[in-house]
C-alpha positions in Angstrom: 0.0 0.0 0.0 1.0 3.6 -0.5 1.9 6.0 2.2 0.5 9.5 2.5 2.1 12.3 4.4 0.1 15.4 5.1 2.2 18.4 6.3 1.3 21.8 7.8 -2.1 20.6 9.2 -3.7 23.2 11.6 -3.5 22.1 15.3 -7.3 22.6 15.6 -7.9 20.2 12.7 -5.5 17.6 14.3 -7.4 18.0 17.6 -10.8 17.4 15.8 -9.3 14.3 14.0 -8.2 12.9 17.4 -11.6 13.6 18.9 -13.3 11.9 16.0 -11.0 8.9 16.2 -11.7 8.5 19.9 -15.4 8.7 19.3 -15.1 5.9 16.7 -12.7 3.9 19.0 -9.9 3.7 16.4 -6.5 5.2 15.8 -6.0 8.6 14.3 -4.4 6.9 11.3 -7.5 4.6 10.8 -9.8 7.6 11.2 -7.8 9.5 8.6 -8.1 6.5 6.2 -11.9 6.2 6.9 -12.4 9.9 6.1 -10.5 9.7 2.9 -12.3 6.5 1.9 -15.7 8.0 2.7 -14.9 11.2 0.8 -13.3 9.6 -2.3 -15.2 6.3 -2.7 -18.7 7.6 -1.8 -21.3 5.9 -3.9 -19.0 3.3 -5.3 -20.1 -0.3 -5.2 -17.1 -1.9 -3.7 -16.1 -0.8 -0.2 -12.6 -1.2 1.1 -12.2 -4.3 3.3 -12.1 -3.8 7.1 -9.0 -5.0 8.8 -9.4 -7.5 11.7 -8.6 -4.8 14.2 -11.6 -2.8 12.8 -13.9 -5.7 13.5 -12.5 -6.0 17.0 -13.0 -2.3 17.6 -16.7 -2.5 16.5 -17.5 -5.2 19.1 -19.7 -3.9 21.9 -18.1 -3.3 25.3 -20.1 -6.0 27.1 -19.4 -8.3 30.0 -16.8 -8.0 32.8 -13.3 -9.2 33.1 -14.5 -12.1 35.2 -16.4 -13.4 32.2 -13.0 -14.0 30.5 -11.1 -15.2 33.5 -9.1 -18.4 33.4 -10.7 -21.5 34.9 -8.2 -23.2 37.2 -7.4 -26.7 36.2 -8.9 -26.3 32.7 -5.6 -25.4 31.0 -2.8 -27.9 30.3 0.9 -27.1 30.1 2.4 -27.0 26.7 6.0 -27.7 25.9 7.1 -25.2 23.3 10.7 -26.2 23.3 10.1 -29.2 21.0 
C-alpha cells in the first residue's frame, strides 16, 4: 500500500481528528483512512475491506473481566521447546 504524508495541518484540525478517532474507537491513522475512503469512494459499489482490528473495535463493550477469567485446572501445560 502507498503511504500518504500530510504536512502543515492546523492544530485545531488535528485535535478534531483525534476527537473523532476517539469517538469511533480507532486510531488517528485509521480515522484518517476512513475519512479519505468515505470522501473519495462515496457511492462506489465496492467498499474497502475492514482490517481484523476494525472488526474487534466494532465489538460492543459487554461483560466483565470475570467473564473472561481463566478457569483453574482447565488449562494444560504445553512444551514449546520441541
